[in-house]
C-alpha positions as CSV (number, residue, x, y, z in Angstrom):
1,M,102.9,116.5,-159.7
2,T,102.4,114.8,-162.9
3,Q,99.6,112.6,-163.3
4,I,100.4,109.0,-163.1
5,K,98.2,108.4,-166.5
6,D,100.7,111.1,-168.4
7,T,103.9,109.2,-167.7
8,E,105.5,106.1,-168.9
9,V,102.1,104.2,-168.0
10,E,100.3,105.8,-171.0
11,S,103.3,105.4,-173.2
12,F,103.3,101.7,-172.6
13,L,99.4,101.2,-173.2
14,A,99.5,103.3,-176.3
15,A,102.4,101.0,-177.4
16,L,100.1,98.0,-176.5
17,A,97.1,99.5,-178.3
18,S,99.0,100.2,-181.3
19,Q,99.2,98.1,-184.6
20,S,102.9,97.1,-183.7
21,A,103.1,93.4,-182.6
22,T,105.3,94.4,-179.6
23,P,104.9,95.0,-176.9
24,G,102.0,92.2,-176.7
25,G,100.7,89.7,-174.4
26,G,103.8,88.5,-172.9
27,S,105.0,92.0,-171.8
28,A,101.3,92.6,-170.6
29,A,101.8,89.5,-168.6
30,A,105.1,90.6,-167.3
31,I,104.0,94.0,-166.1
32,I,100.7,92.5,-164.5
33,G,103.0,90.2,-162.5
34,A,105.3,93.1,-161.5
35,M,102.1,95.3,-160.1
36,G,101.3,92.1,-158.0
37,A,104.7,92.0,-156.7
38,A,104.6,95.7,-156.0
39,L,101.5,95.4,-153.9
40,V,102.8,92.9,-151.9
41,S,105.8,95.3,-151.2
42,M,103.6,98.0,-150.4
43,M,101.8,95.9,-147.9
44,C,104.8,94.7,-146.3
45,N,106.1,98.3,-146.1
46,L,102.9,99.2,-144.3
47,T,103.0,96.5,-141.7
48,I,106.8,96.8,-140.9
49,G,107.4,99.2,-138.2
50,K,103.9,99.1,-136.8
51,K,103.8,98.1,-133.2
52,K,100.7,96.1,-133.6
53,Y,102.5,93.9,-136.1
54,A,105.6,93.7,-134.3
55,D,105.5,89.7,-133.9
56,V,105.7,89.4,-137.7
57,E,108.1,92.1,-138.8
58,G,110.8,89.8,-139.4
59,E,108.8,87.7,-141.6
60,M,107.4,90.8,-143.4
61,K,111.0,91.8,-144.3
62,E,111.7,88.8,-145.9
63,V,108.4,89.0,-148.0
64,L,109.3,92.6,-148.7
65,A,112.9,91.5,-150.0
66,K,111.6,88.6,-151.9
67,A,108.8,90.9,-153.7
68,E,111.0,93.4,-154.7
69,A,113.5,91.1,-156.5
70,L,110.6,89.5,-157.9
71,R,109.6,92.9,-159.0
72,R,112.7,93.7,-160.8
73,K,113.0,90.4,-162.4
74,L,109.4,90.8,-164.0
75,T,109.9,94.2,-165.1
76,A,112.8,93.2,-167.0
77,M,110.8,90.6,-168.5
78,I,108.8,93.2,-170.1
79,E,111.8,93.9,-172.7
80,D,113.0,90.1,-172.5
81,D,109.5,89.6,-174.4
82,V,110.1,91.8,-177.0
83,K,113.4,90.7,-177.7
84,A,112.1,87.2,-177.8
85,F,109.4,87.8,-180.2
86,D,111.6,89.9,-182.5
87,A,114.1,87.1,-182.6
88,V,111.2,84.7,-183.8
89,M,109.9,87.2,-186.6
90,G,113.7,88.0,-187.6
91,A,114.1,84.1,-187.9
92,Y,111.0,83.7,-190.1
93,G,112.4,86.3,-192.1
94,M,115.3,84.8,-193.6
95,A,116.0,83.8,-196.8
96,K,114.6,80.6,-198.2
97,E,116.0,80.5,-201.7
98,T,118.3,77.2,-201.6
99,D,118.1,74.2,-199.4
100,A,120.7,75.5,-197.4
101,D,118.9,78.8,-196.8
102,K,115.9,76.9,-195.7
103,A,117.8,74.4,-193.1
104,A,119.5,77.5,-191.7
105,R,116.2,79.5,-191.4
106,E,114.6,76.4,-189.9
107,R,117.5,76.2,-187.2
108,A,117.1,79.9,-186.7
109,I,113.5,79.8,-186.2
110,Q,113.6,76.5,-183.9
111,S,116.4,78.5,-181.6
112,A,114.0,81.6,-181.5
113,L,111.0,79.5,-180.6
114,K,112.8,77.9,-177.8
115,Q,113.9,81.4,-176.3
116,A,110.4,82.5,-176.8
117,T,109.3,79.6,-174.7
118,D,111.9,80.3,-171.9
119,V,111.1,83.8,-171.5
120,P,107.2,83.6,-170.7
121,L,107.9,80.6,-168.6
122,R,110.3,82.4,-166.2
123,C,107.6,85.0,-166.2
124,C,105.3,82.1,-164.9
125,H,107.8,80.9,-162.2
126,A,107.9,84.5,-161.0
127,A,104.3,85.1,-160.8
128,R,103.8,81.8,-158.9
129,E,106.2,83.0,-156.3
130,V,104.5,86.2,-156.0
131,I,101.0,84.5,-155.3
132,D,102.7,82.6,-152.4
133,L,104.0,85.8,-150.9
134,A,100.7,87.7,-151.5
135,A,98.9,84.6,-149.3
136,I,101.4,85.5,-146.5
137,A,100.9,89.3,-146.5
138,S,97.0,88.7,-146.8
139,D,97.4,86.5,-143.7
140,K,99.6,88.6,-141.7
141,G,99.8,91.9,-143.0
142,N,98.4,95.3,-142.1
143,L,94.6,94.8,-142.0
144,N,94.2,98.5,-143.2
145,V,95.6,97.7,-146.5
146,I,94.5,94.1,-146.6
147,S,92.7,94.4,-150.0
148,D,95.9,95.4,-151.7
149,A,97.4,92.1,-150.9
150,G,94.5,90.2,-152.3
151,V,94.8,92.3,-155.7
152,G,98.4,91.6,-155.7
153,A,97.5,87.8,-155.5
154,L,94.9,88.2,-158.3
155,A,97.5,90.0,-160.4
156,A,99.8,87.5,-160.2
157,Y,97.7,84.6,-160.8
158,A,96.4,86.7,-164.1
159,A,99.9,87.0,-165.0
160,L,100.9,83.3,-164.5
161,R,98.1,82.1,-166.6
162,S,98.5,84.8,-169.1
163,A,102.2,84.3,-169.7
164,A,101.2,80.4,-170.0
165,L,99.4,81.1,-173.0
166,N,102.8,82.1,-174.4
167,V,104.3,78.8,-173.5
168,F,101.8,76.8,-175.1
169,T,101.6,78.7,-178.3
170,N,105.4,78.4,-178.8
171,A,106.0,74.9,-177.2
172,R,103.2,73.4,-180.0
173,V,105.4,74.6,-183.0
174,I,108.8,73.4,-181.5
175,T,110.0,70.3,-183.4
176,D,112.3,69.2,-180.4
177,K,109.7,67.5,-178.7
178,T,111.8,66.2,-175.6
179,F,112.4,70.2,-174.9
180,A,108.7,71.0,-175.5
181,E,107.3,68.4,-173.3
182,A,109.8,69.3,-170.5
183,K,108.6,72.7,-170.8
184,L,104.9,71.8,-170.6
185,K,105.8,69.4,-167.9
186,E,107.4,72.3,-165.9
187,L,104.5,75.0,-166.8
188,N,101.8,72.4,-165.8
189,Q,103.7,71.9,-162.1
190,L,103.4,75.7,-161.6
191,L,99.6,76.0,-162.8
192,A,98.9,73.0,-160.4
193,G,97.6,74.6,-156.9
194,A,98.0,78.2,-158.4
195,E,94.2,78.6,-158.6
196,G,93.4,77.1,-155.2
197,A,96.4,79.2,-153.7
198,T,95.0,82.5,-155.2
199,E,91.4,81.7,-153.9
200,K,92.6,80.9,-150.5
201,A,94.2,84.4,-150.4
202,Y,91.2,86.0,-151.9
203,A,89.3,84.3,-149.4
204,V,91.4,85.4,-146.4
205,V,91.2,88.9,-147.5
206,K,87.3,89.0,-148.0
207,G,86.7,87.2,-144.8
208,K,89.0,90.1,-142.9
209,L,86.6,92.8,-144.8
210,S,83.6,91.2,-143.5
């Protein structure tokens, strides 16, 4: 059987480590979030069908469906982030010889920056949802793999805060301050309570391992 490190994982990490600007931190945040969702799914799959956890099977099935949907969404964001960054770079590379060129270039830059803000913000939304699902899995899932639910929560929190950095980066250079302030408000609402929810899930897991 092919070792995991010899498959697409190694190719992605090599691209991440290269001199190319993409994939970068945004793509890394998305894949970290997807890993968190995958761990929640694994936790659910190893709980569903076990007699000992029959009373929570229905809830675990619901968590599994949500986690899988988020995993797919976050995985797609890996490429979305690359496209958004390339659009920004393409806009900055536009001609600026005449006033008309400069105006068109500035419009393109601002449009691309808005897209490059929306993509990581969507990642933040998804990651925040994963944290909540990991908390449920930590509380009610199979004790034999409880640590994986904790790792899922921590990964999702890392994804949330990592993607948030890209939102902050792009929002500060967007000239449409109404747009930027709305996105930052949305982001801060996602960040609020995320650390507490993650630490609570971690404490639950740690307590069950003691």
